[in-house]
N, C-alpha and C positions, 0 to 999 in steps of 0.2 A: 334507517340509515345504516345500522350495523349489518343488516341483512344484505344491503347493497355492497358493502365492503367485502363481506364474506363471499358473495357471488362473484365479485371481481377477482378475488384471490383464487377461488376455485377455477375460474375460467382461464386465468393466466398463471397458474401455479408453476408450470415448467419454465416460463419466461422469467418469473421472479426468482426461482431457484438458480437459474443460469446466471442472472445478474449478480446475485449474492455470491456465488462461487467465483465468478470472474473478479468481483471487487475484492474478495478476500485474498485471491492469488496476487492481485496487484499490490495490495497492502503488504503481503508477505514478502514479495520481491523487493519493495521499497525498504522495508525494515531490515532485511538481510543485507542489502547494499549499504544502508546507513551504518549498521553495526560493523560491517567489514571495513568501511572507510574510517570509522572512528577508532578502531583498534589496530590499524596498520601502523607499524613502527617505521616512521620516516624521520630522516635527519632534518632538523629545522634549517631553514635558509638563513645564512649568516651574511650580513653585509658589512664588509670591512672598509674603513676609510684609509686612503693613502695619505701619508704625511710628508 
């Protein structure tokens, strides 16, 4: 069983590496967007009631 996994990885190594790189880039883009949105300084919305 272990030899079958090893043969599969050897046969599809470039595809596996491409998938890992793309997945890491997607996670990096999401994390940078999340951090940017979290630390933006925006004024909170205030709702005032008329009396």
